[in-house]
C-alpha positions as CSV (number, residue, x, y, z in Angstrom):
1,M,0.0,0.0,0.0
2,T,1.4,3.4,-1.0
3,I,0.3,6.9,0.1
4,I,1.0,9.6,-2.4
5,A,1.3,13.1,-0.9
6,T,2.4,16.5,-2.1
7,Q,4.0,19.4,-0.2
8,F,4.5,23.0,-1.3
9,D,7.7,24.8,-0.6
10,Y,6.6,28.2,0.5
11,P,9.6,30.5,1.1
12,G,10.0,31.8,4.6
13,T,7.5,29.4,6.3
14,E,7.8,26.0,7.9
15,A,4.1,25.4,8.2
16,Y,3.8,22.7,5.5
17,S,6.9,20.9,6.6
18,R,5.6,20.8,10.2
19,L,2.3,19.5,9.1
20,L,4.1,16.9,7.0
21,T,6.2,15.8,10.0
22,A,3.2,15.1,12.1
23,F,1.5,13.3,9.2
24,K,4.6,11.1,8.6
25,N,4.8,10.3,12.3
26,S,1.2,9.4,12.6
27,I,1.5,7.0,9.6
28,R,4.6,5.4,11.0
29,Q,2.9,5.0,14.4
30,N,-0.5,3.7,13.2
31,M,0.2,2.3,9.6
32,P,3.8,1.2,9.7
33,H,3.3,-1.2,6.7
34,V,2.5,1.7,4.4
35,T,5.0,3.3,2.0
36,L,4.8,7.1,1.9
37,H,5.7,8.9,-1.3
38,V,6.1,12.7,-0.9
39,T,6.8,15.2,-3.6
40,T,7.8,18.7,-2.8
41,L,6.6,21.3,-5.3
42,P,7.6,25.0,-5.7
43,A,5.1,27.4,-4.2
44,P,2.3,28.4,-6.7
45,D,2.7,31.6,-8.7
46,T,0.9,34.2,-6.8
47,T,0.6,36.5,-9.8
48,D,-1.8,34.1,-11.4
49,P,-5.3,35.7,-11.2
50,R,-7.0,32.5,-10.0
51,H,-7.6,31.8,-6.3
52,I,-4.5,30.4,-4.6
53,D,-6.4,27.3,-3.6
54,F,-7.4,26.6,-7.2
55,I,-3.8,27.0,-8.3
56,S,-2.3,24.8,-5.7
57,N,-4.9,22.1,-5.9
58,T,-4.6,21.9,-9.6
59,H,-0.8,21.4,-9.3
60,K,-1.4,18.8,-6.6
61,L,-3.8,16.7,-8.7
62,N,-1.5,17.0,-11.7
63,E,1.3,15.7,-9.5
64,W,-0.8,12.9,-8.1
65,A,-1.7,11.8,-11.6
66,R,1.9,11.9,-12.7
67,V,3.2,9.9,-9.7
68,L,0.5,7.3,-10.2
69,H,2.1,6.3,-13.4
70,T,5.3,5.4,-11.6
71,I,3.8,3.2,-8.8
72,D,2.6,-0.3,-9.3
73,D,1.1,-1.2,-5.9
74,E,-2.1,-3.1,-5.1
75,H,-3.7,-0.2,-3.3
76,I,-2.8,3.5,-3.6
77,I,-4.0,6.5,-1.4
78,F,-3.9,10.1,-2.5
79,A,-3.6,12.3,0.7
80,D,-3.1,15.9,1.6
81,C,0.0,16.4,3.8
82,D,-2.1,18.2,6.5
83,L,-3.8,15.0,7.7
84,L,-3.3,13.2,11.0
85,V,-3.8,9.4,11.0
86,L,-5.2,8.1,14.3
87,K,-6.0,4.5,13.2
88,D,-5.2,2.1,10.5
89,F,-7.7,2.5,7.7
90,S,-6.4,-0.2,5.4
91,N,-9.7,-2.1,5.7
92,V,-11.4,0.3,3.3
93,F,-9.9,-1.7,0.5
94,D,-11.9,-4.7,1.6
95,E,-14.9,-2.9,0.0
96,Q,-15.9,-3.2,-3.6
97,F,-14.8,-0.1,-5.6
98,D,-12.2,1.3,-8.0
99,I,-12.2,4.8,-6.5
100,G,-13.1,5.6,-2.9
101,Y,-13.7,9.2,-1.8
102,T,-14.6,10.9,1.4
103,I,-17.8,12.9,1.6
104,R,-19.0,15.7,3.9
105,H,-22.6,16.4,4.7
106,V,-22.7,20.1,5.6
107,P,-24.1,22.3,4.3
108,V,-24.9,19.7,1.6
109,P,-23.2,16.4,0.7
110,Y,-20.0,17.1,-1.3
111,M,-16.7,15.3,-1.8
112,N,-13.5,16.4,0.0
113,G,-10.3,15.8,-2.1
114,G,-8.0,15.5,0.9
115,L,-8.1,11.7,0.9
116,V,-8.8,9.4,-2.1
117,F,-8.6,5.6,-2.2
118,V,-7.4,4.1,-5.5
119,K,-7.3,0.4,-6.4
120,N,-4.8,-0.7,-9.0
121,T,-7.3,-1.3,-11.7
122,P,-7.4,0.0,-15.3
123,E,-10.7,1.6,-14.5
124,A,-9.3,3.5,-11.5
125,R,-6.2,4.7,-13.4
126,E,-8.4,5.9,-16.2
127,F,-10.6,7.8,-13.8
128,I,-7.7,9.6,-12.2
129,Q,-6.4,10.7,-15.6
130,L,-9.9,11.9,-16.5
131,W,-10.2,13.7,-13.2
132,N,-7.0,15.5,-13.8
133,T,-8.0,16.4,-17.4
134,W,-11.3,17.9,-16.3
135,N,-9.6,19.7,-13.4
136,T,-7.2,21.3,-15.9
137,T,-10.2,22.1,-18.2
138,M,-12.0,23.9,-15.4
139,Y,-8.8,25.7,-14.4
140,E,-8.4,27.0,-18.0
141,N,-12.1,27.7,-18.3
142,P,-13.3,29.7,-15.2
143,K,-16.8,30.0,-16.6
144,L,-17.2,26.2,-16.7
145,H,-15.7,26.0,-13.2
146,Q,-18.1,28.6,-11.9
147,Q,-21.1,26.5,-13.0
148,Y,-20.1,23.8,-10.6
149,L,-18.5,25.8,-7.8
150,P,-21.6,26.6,-5.8
151,K,-22.5,22.9,-5.6
152,Y,-19.1,21.2,-5.2
153,L,-16.7,24.0,-3.9
154,G,-13.0,24.0,-4.7
155,I,-11.7,22.9,-8.0
156,N,-10.7,19.2,-7.5
157,Q,-14.1,18.7,-6.1
158,C,-15.8,20.4,-9.1
159,A,-14.0,18.3,-11.6
160,F,-14.8,15.2,-9.6
161,G,-18.5,16.3,-9.4
162,Y,-18.6,16.8,-13.1
163,L,-17.5,13.2,-13.7
164,Y,-19.9,12.0,-11.0
165,E,-22.7,13.7,-13.0
166,H,-21.4,12.2,-16.3
167,P,-20.9,8.5,-15.5
168,E,-20.9,7.7,-19.2
169,L,-17.4,9.1,-19.4
170,F,-15.8,6.4,-17.3
171,Q,-16.0,2.7,-16.2
172,A,-14.7,3.0,-12.6
173,T,-16.9,2.2,-9.7
174,L,-17.0,5.0,-7.1
175,K,-17.7,4.6,-3.4
176,P,-18.2,7.3,-0.8
177,F,-16.8,7.0,2.7
178,P,-17.9,9.4,5.6
179,C,-15.5,12.2,6.3
180,K,-16.4,12.1,10.0
181,I,-14.5,8.8,10.2
182,Y,-11.9,8.9,7.4
183,N,-11.3,12.7,6.9
184,A,-12.7,14.6,9.8
185,C,-13.2,18.2,8.8
186,N,-14.6,21.4,10.4
187,E,-18.0,20.0,11.4
188,S,-16.4,17.0,13.1
189,W,-13.6,18.6,15.1
190,N,-15.7,19.0,18.3
191,C,-17.0,15.4,18.1
192,I,-14.0,13.2,17.5
193,T,-14.7,9.7,18.6
194,A,-13.0,6.3,18.9
195,Q,-14.2,5.6,15.4
196,T,-12.3,8.6,13.9
197,K,-9.4,7.4,11.8
198,V,-8.1,10.5,10.1
199,I,-8.3,14.2,11.0
200,H,-7.9,17.0,8.4
201,I,-5.7,19.7,10.0
202,K,-7.1,22.7,8.0
203,G,-8.5,26.2,8.4
204,S,-8.9,27.3,12.0
205,L,-7.6,24.0,13.4
206,R,-4.4,24.4,11.4
207,N,-3.9,27.9,12.8
208,A,-4.4,26.5,16.3
209,V,-1.9,23.7,16.0
210,L,0.8,25.7,14.3
211,R,0.5,28.6,16.7
212,N,-0.1,26.4,19.7
213,N,-3.3,28.4,20.3
214,G,-5.5,25.6,21.7
215,Y,-8.3,27.4,23.5
216,K,-10.9,26.2,21.0
217,Y,-9.5,22.8,20.0
218,A,-7.3,22.1,23.1
219,Q,-7.5,18.3,22.9
220,L,-6.8,18.2,19.1
221,V,-3.9,20.6,19.5
222,Q,-2.4,18.4,22.2
223,L,-2.9,15.3,20.0
224,W,-1.3,16.9,17.0
225,R,1.7,18.1,19.0
226,K,2.2,14.6,20.4
227,Y,2.6,13.2,16.9
228,Y,4.7,16.2,15.8
229,K,7.2,15.6,18.6
230,M,7.4,11.9,18.2
231,K,10.9,10.4,17.8
232,F,11.5,7.0,16.3
233,T,14.7,4.9,16.7
């Protein structure tokens, strides 16, 4: 099993390297059998008129698709580097699918691109290439992107949503998994349970852990710092 992650090298900041350190340590602690493949990319061009998140996530997906060609593993996971793994989630691959994705349910159900499960099937690999192609198309055609933005948010999610609405374009079987267990986001941070396997360290939670400002998410900040400070021999 291989996890593919991408880190951006923003000059003058250690934020992403710190997030990646905690992510790496959490994988080593809770999923030691997994191979982690990390690519570091230059910081996105801030002179580009598109929103910085659209730029970086487009580069990220393009890199995921590129690296996928170089890996021949039974199971592959695309992951953001700002995740924290609390439990082994390998059992997702016991389910029947080609592409597994995590889905949030507020304010409406929509896919979160921070964690994607990919089985090594021709159908899955075809889907990833199509996803990347449509992401690039939307990046280059903001009017098309805007049509899907209110419903799916982001740009990776909009491209994924486009394919979801056009199943005639691919052969892969898609399966949703709940974010509250596999990719806990904003709405789940105050209700982390023993079932939670992965936490997404983003937004206000990211600010809290990086600045050690834990008044709002004290337990999660403490948990993140525990993994960040882990030492392995």
